[in-house]
C-alpha positions as a Markdown table, in Angstrom:
| # | Residue | x | y | z |
|---|---|---|---|---|
| 1 | Met | 0.0 | 0.1 | -0.1 |
| 2 | Asn | 3.0 | 2.4 | 0.8 |
| 3 | Val | 4.2 | 1.9 | -2.9 |
| 4 | Ile | 0.8 | 2.6 | -4.4 |
| 5 | Arg | 0.8 | 5.7 | -2.2 |
| 6 | Ile | 4.1 | 6.9 | -3.3 |
| 7 | Ile | 2.9 | 6.4 | -7.0 |
| 8 | Asp | -0.3 | 8.2 | -6.4 |
| 9 | Ala | 1.7 | 11.0 | -5.1 |
| 10 | Phe | 3.9 | 10.9 | -8.2 |
| 11 | Gly | 1.2 | 11.2 | -10.4 |
| 12 | Tyr | -0.2 | 14.2 | -8.7 |
| 13 | Ile | 3.2 | 15.8 | -8.8 |
| 14 | Ile | 3.3 | 15.2 | -12.5 |
| 15 | Tyr | 0.0 | 16.9 | -12.7 |
| 16 | Val | 1.3 | 19.9 | -10.9 |
| 17 | Ala | 4.3 | 19.9 | -13.1 |
| 18 | Leu | 2.0 | 20.1 | -15.9 |
| 19 | Gly | 0.1 | 22.9 | -14.8 |
| 20 | Phe | 3.3 | 24.9 | -14.3 |
| 21 | Leu | 4.2 | 24.3 | -17.6 |
| 22 | Ala | 1.0 | 25.7 | -18.9 |
| 23 | Val | 1.3 | 28.8 | -16.7 |
| 24 | Trp | 5.1 | 29.3 | -17.8 |
| 25 | Gly | 4.0 | 29.0 | -21.5 |
| 26 | Val | 1.4 | 31.5 | -21.5 |
| 27 | Tyr | 3.6 | 33.9 | -19.6 |
| 28 | Asn | 6.5 | 33.4 | -22.2 |
| 29 | Gly | 4.0 | 33.8 | -24.9 |
| 30 | Ile | 2.4 | 37.0 | -23.6 |
| 31 | Leu | 6.0 | 38.7 | -23.0 |
| 32 | Leu | 7.0 | 37.6 | -26.6 |
| 33 | Tyr | 4.1 | 39.3 | -28.3 |
| 34 | Arg | 4.5 | 42.4 | -25.9 |
| 35 | Thr | 8.3 | 42.5 | -26.9 |
| 36 | Leu | 7.5 | 42.4 | -30.6 |
| 37 | Ser | 4.9 | 44.9 | -30.5 |
| 38 | Lys | 7.3 | 47.5 | -28.6 |
| 39 | Lys | 10.4 | 46.4 | -31.1 |
| 40 | Thr | 8.3 | 46.7 | -34.2 |
| 41 | Leu | 7.8 | 50.3 | -35.8 |
| 42 | Arg | 4.7 | 50.7 | -37.7 |
| 43 | Asp | 5.6 | 53.7 | -39.8 |
| 44 | Pro | 9.3 | 54.0 | -40.4 |
| 45 | Glu | 9.2 | 56.4 | -43.2 |
| 46 | Gln | 8.9 | 59.5 | -40.6 |
| 47 | Leu | 11.6 | 58.3 | -38.5 |
| 48 | Ile | 14.0 | 57.9 | -41.8 |
| 49 | Lys | 13.1 | 61.1 | -43.3 |
| 50 | Gln | 13.6 | 62.9 | -39.9 |
| 51 | Val | 17.0 | 61.6 | -39.5 |
| 52 | Gln | 18.0 | 62.1 | -43.2 |
| 53 | Glu | 17.1 | 65.8 | -42.7 |
| 54 | Leu | 19.1 | 66.0 | -39.4 |
| 55 | Cys | 22.2 | 64.2 | -41.3 |
| 56 | Gln | 22.0 | 66.6 | -44.4 |
| 57 | Ala | 22.1 | 69.5 | -41.8 |
| 58 | Arg | 25.0 | 67.9 | -40.1 |
| 59 | Lys | 22.9 | 67.6 | -36.7 |
| 60 | Phe | 24.0 | 64.0 | -35.9 |
| 61 | Asp | 23.5 | 64.7 | -32.1 |
| 62 | Ala | 20.1 | 65.8 | -32.7 |
| 63 | Ala | 19.3 | 62.8 | -35.1 |
| 64 | Val | 20.5 | 60.6 | -32.2 |
| 65 | Ser | 18.3 | 62.2 | -29.5 |
| 66 | Val | 15.1 | 61.8 | -32.1 |
| 67 | Cys | 16.0 | 58.1 | -32.2 |
| 68 | Gln | 16.2 | 58.0 | -28.1 |
| 69 | Ser | 13.0 | 59.9 | -27.7 |
| 70 | Ser | 9.9 | 58.4 | -25.9 |
| 71 | Ile | 8.5 | 57.6 | -29.0 |
| 72 | Tyr | 11.2 | 55.5 | -30.6 |
| 73 | Trp | 13.2 | 54.3 | -27.6 |
| 74 | His | 12.0 | 50.7 | -27.5 |
| 75 | Lys | 12.0 | 50.3 | -31.5 |
| 76 | Ala | 14.5 | 48.2 | -32.9 |
| 77 | Leu | 15.1 | 50.3 | -36.1 |
| 78 | Ala | 15.7 | 53.5 | -33.8 |
| 79 | Gln | 18.0 | 51.7 | -31.3 |
| 80 | Leu | 20.1 | 50.5 | -34.6 |
| 81 | Ile | 20.1 | 53.8 | -36.3 |
| 82 | Ala | 21.4 | 55.7 | -33.0 |
| 83 | Val | 24.3 | 53.0 | -32.9 |
| 84 | Ala | 25.0 | 53.8 | -36.6 |
| 85 | Leu | 25.0 | 57.3 | -35.9 |
| 86 | Arg | 27.5 | 57.4 | -32.9 |
| 87 | Asn | 29.9 | 55.2 | -34.8 |
| 88 | Ser | 29.8 | 56.9 | -38.2 |
| 89 | Asp | 33.2 | 58.2 | -38.1 |
| 90 | Lys | 34.4 | 54.3 | -37.9 |
| 91 | Gly | 33.5 | 53.6 | -41.7 |
| 92 | Leu | 30.4 | 51.5 | -43.4 |
| 93 | Thr | 32.2 | 48.1 | -42.7 |
| 94 | Lys | 32.7 | 48.5 | -39.1 |
| 95 | Ile | 29.3 | 50.2 | -38.7 |
| 96 | Lys | 27.5 | 47.2 | -40.4 |
| 97 | Gln | 29.3 | 44.5 | -37.9 |
| 98 | Leu | 28.3 | 46.6 | -35.1 |
| 99 | Leu | 24.7 | 46.8 | -36.5 |
| 100 | Val | 24.7 | 42.9 | -36.6 |
| 101 | Thr | 26.0 | 42.4 | -33.1 |
| 102 | Glu | 23.7 | 45.2 | -31.7 |
| 103 | Phe | 20.7 | 43.6 | -33.5 |
| 104 | His | 21.6 | 40.1 | -32.3 |
| 105 | Thr | 22.5 | 40.8 | -28.5 |
| 106 | Glu | 20.0 | 43.7 | -27.7 |
| 107 | Val | 17.0 | 43.4 | -29.6 |
| 108 | Ile | 16.4 | 39.5 | -30.6 |
| 109 | Ala | 18.5 | 37.6 | -28.0 |
| 110 | Gly | 15.6 | 37.8 | -25.4 |
| 111 | Met | 13.1 | 36.8 | -27.7 |
| 112 | Glu | 15.3 | 33.9 | -29.0 |
| 113 | Asn | 15.6 | 32.7 | -25.2 |
| 114 | Arg | 11.8 | 32.8 | -24.5 |
| 115 | Leu | 11.4 | 31.0 | -27.9 |
| 116 | Ala | 13.9 | 28.2 | -26.6 |
| 117 | Ser | 11.7 | 28.0 | -23.3 |
| 118 | Ile | 8.5 | 27.6 | -25.4 |
| 119 | Ser | 10.4 | 24.8 | -27.5 |
| 120 | Thr | 11.3 | 23.0 | -24.3 |
| 121 | Ile | 7.7 | 23.4 | -23.1 |
| 122 | Val | 6.5 | 21.4 | -26.4 |
| 123 | Arg | 8.7 | 18.6 | -26.0 |
| 124 | Met | 8.5 | 18.1 | -22.3 |
| 125 | Gly | 4.5 | 18.6 | -22.2 |
| 126 | Pro | 3.6 | 15.2 | -24.0 |
| 127 | Leu | 6.5 | 13.2 | -22.5 |
| 128 | Leu | 5.6 | 14.8 | -18.9 |
| 129 | Gly | 2.0 | 13.7 | -19.5 |
| 130 | Leu | 3.0 | 10.1 | -20.6 |
| 131 | Leu | 5.3 | 9.9 | -17.5 |
| 132 | Gly | 2.1 | 10.8 | -15.5 |
| 133 | Thr | -0.1 | 8.3 | -17.3 |
| 134 | Val | 2.2 | 5.5 | -16.7 |
| 135 | Ala | 2.6 | 6.2 | -13.1 |
| 136 | Ser | -1.4 | 6.4 | -12.6 |
| 137 | Met | -1.9 | 3.2 | -14.5 |
| 138 | Ile | 0.7 | 1.3 | -12.5 |
| 139 | Ala | -0.9 | 2.5 | -9.1 |
| 140 | Ala | -4.3 | 1.5 | -10.7 |
| 141 | Phe | -3.1 | -2.2 | -11.7 |
| 142 | Asn | -1.5 | -2.7 | -8.3 |
| 143 | Arg | -4.9 | -1.8 | -6.5 |
| 144 | Ile | -6.7 | -4.2 | -8.8 |
| 145 | Gly | -4.1 | -6.8 | -7.8 |
| 146 | Gly | -4.4 | -6.1 | -4.2 |
| 147 | Ala | -8.1 | -6.2 | -4.2 |
| 148 | Glu | -10.3 | -9.4 | -3.7 |
| 149 | Gln | -13.0 | -7.7 | -5.9 |
| 150 | Val | -12.8 | -5.4 | -8.8 |
| 151 | Asn | -15.0 | -2.4 | -8.8 |
| 152 | Pro | -15.4 | -1.3 | -12.4 |
| 153 | Arg | -16.3 | 2.4 | -11.6 |
| 154 | Ala | -12.9 | 2.7 | -9.4 |
| 155 | Leu | -11.2 | 1.2 | -12.5 |
| 156 | Ala | -12.6 | 3.4 | -15.0 |
| 157 | Ser | -12.2 | 6.4 | -12.7 |
| 158 | Asp | -8.4 | 5.6 | -12.2 |
| 159 | Ile | -7.6 | 4.7 | -16.0 |
| 160 | Ser | -9.4 | 8.0 | -16.8 |
| 161 | Leu | -7.3 | 10.2 | -14.3 |
| 162 | Ala | -4.3 | 8.4 | -16.0 |
| 163 | Leu | -5.4 | 9.3 | -19.4 |
| 164 | Trp | -5.9 | 12.9 | -18.5 |
| 165 | Ala | -2.1 | 13.2 | -18.0 |
| 166 | Thr | -1.3 | 12.5 | -21.3 |
| 167 | Gly | -4.3 | 14.6 | -22.8 |
| 168 | Ala | -3.1 | 17.7 | -20.7 |
| 169 | Gly | 0.5 | 17.3 | -22.2 |
| 170 | Leu | -0.9 | 17.5 | -25.6 |
| 171 | Leu | -3.4 | 20.2 | -24.8 |
| 172 | Ile | -0.3 | 22.2 | -23.4 |
| 173 | Ala | 2.1 | 21.3 | -26.4 |
| 174 | Asn | -0.2 | 22.2 | -29.5 |
| 175 | Pro | -1.0 | 25.8 | -28.6 |
| 176 | Met | 2.6 | 26.4 | -27.7 |
| 177 | Met | 3.7 | 24.8 | -30.9 |
| 178 | Leu | 1.6 | 27.5 | -32.7 |
| 179 | Ile | 2.7 | 30.4 | -30.4 |
| 180 | Gly | 6.3 | 29.6 | -31.2 |
| 181 | Asn | 5.7 | 29.2 | -34.7 |
| 182 | Asp | 3.9 | 32.5 | -35.1 |
| 183 | Val | 6.4 | 34.3 | -32.9 |
| 184 | His | 9.3 | 32.9 | -35.1 |
| 185 | Ala | 7.6 | 34.1 | -38.3 |
| 186 | Arg | 7.1 | 37.5 | -36.9 |
| 187 | Leu | 10.6 | 37.6 | -35.5 |
| 188 | Arg | 12.0 | 36.7 | -39.0 |
| 189 | Lys | 9.6 | 39.3 | -40.5 |
| 190 | Leu | 10.9 | 41.7 | -38.0 |
| 191 | Arg | 14.6 | 41.2 | -39.1 |
| 192 | Asp | 14.1 | 41.2 | -42.6 |
| 193 | Arg | 12.2 | 44.5 | -42.4 |
| 194 | Thr | 14.7 | 46.1 | -40.2 |
| 195 | Glu | 17.5 | 44.9 | -42.6 |
| 196 | Arg | 15.7 | 46.6 | -45.5 |
| 197 | Gln | 15.0 | 50.0 | -43.6 |
| 198 | Leu | 18.7 | 50.2 | -42.4 |
| 199 | Gln | 19.8 | 50.2 | -46.1 |
| 200 | Asp | 18.3 | 53.5 | -46.3 |
| 201 | Ile | 20.4 | 55.0 | -43.2 |
| 202 | Leu | 23.6 | 53.3 | -44.6 |
| 203 | Glu | 23.1 | 55.0 | -48.1 |
| 204 | Ile | 22.6 | 58.4 | -46.0 |
| 205 | Leu | 26.0 | 57.6 | -44.1 |
| 206 | Glu | 27.8 | 56.5 | -47.2 |
| 207 | Pro | 28.9 | 59.7 | -48.4 |
| 208 | Leu | 30.0 | 60.9 | -45.0 |
| 209 | Glu | 32.7 | 58.2 | -45.0 |
| 210 | Ser | 35.8 | 60.0 | -45.7 |
| 211 | Pro | 39.4 | 59.9 | -43.8 |
| 212 | Gly | 39.6 | 60.7 | -40.3 |
| 213 | Pro | 35.9 | 62.4 | -39.7 |
| 214 | Ala | 35.3 | 63.8 | -36.3 |
| 215 | Pro | 33.3 | 61.6 | -33.9 |
| 216 | Ile | 29.6 | 62.7 | -33.3 |
| 217 | Ser | 30.1 | 63.3 | -29.7 |
| 218 | Arg | 32.3 | 66.2 | -30.3 |
| 219 | Gly | 29.4 | 68.1 | -31.6 |
| 220 | Val | 29.7 | 70.1 | -35.0 |
| 221 | Arg | 31.9 | 68.5 | -37.7 |
| 222 | Ala | 33.9 | 70.3 | -40.0 |
| 223 | Glu | 32.1 | 72.5 | -42.7 |
| 224 | Thr | 34.2 | 71.2 | -45.6 |
| 225 | Gly | 33.2 | 68.4 | -47.7 |
| 226 | Thr | 29.5 | 68.6 | -47.1 |
| 227 | Pro | 28.0 | 65.1 | -47.9 |
| 228 | Arg | 25.7 | 64.7 | -50.9 |
| 229 | Ala | 22.2 | 63.7 | -49.6 |
| 230 | Thr | 21.1 | 60.3 | -50.9 |
| 231 | Ala | 17.1 | 60.1 | -51.0 |
| 232 | Ser | 15.5 | 57.2 | -49.2 |
| 233 | Arg | 14.2 | 54.4 | -51.0 |
| 234 | Ser | 10.5 | 54.0 | -50.8 |
């Protein structure tokens, strides 16, 4: 009887773990959608136009301030534009390397970690549910073996409880799989869109590439060699 009680307790622990997985998956899903919404800029043309006009007027610090304003503070495009403007004296090759690093470390690294958690939940849910089913079935058959008469209702109840563990695991895994795939697609769309938009900024900075320009943080650049403006692509 002690063994049966231990197995029963183990089965209930599995149900608690399944509940924890469900809550953890919903929590990660909500945070992923919120972060994607914060990082996505719905109307990038206005920001790009402002940055272009300020760069043409050589007001680089003002362009950085626009990117860091409360409107654009959390947007991925604004973060990357600010990095490009701060390092405009390092040349386009170095700027592109910095943009790639910034995008992966500051924009999508956190979301990829949460996506990994959702992938773990998708894999663990069915396995944990199957483990709960096996434990409950072992306890049920042990009770049958130790009883003089088999109660069909009690047997059906035990088997139903055992099967619910597998059902709960599948019920957790399937929605999490859909959420993970959807977030992955949205993240890929954000990356592709941001890369296209950054090309406009790099075209604006390209005429500024010259030997030894003064850093942005020093304020006003030299007035000689005024950069030729490059129109933003639609």
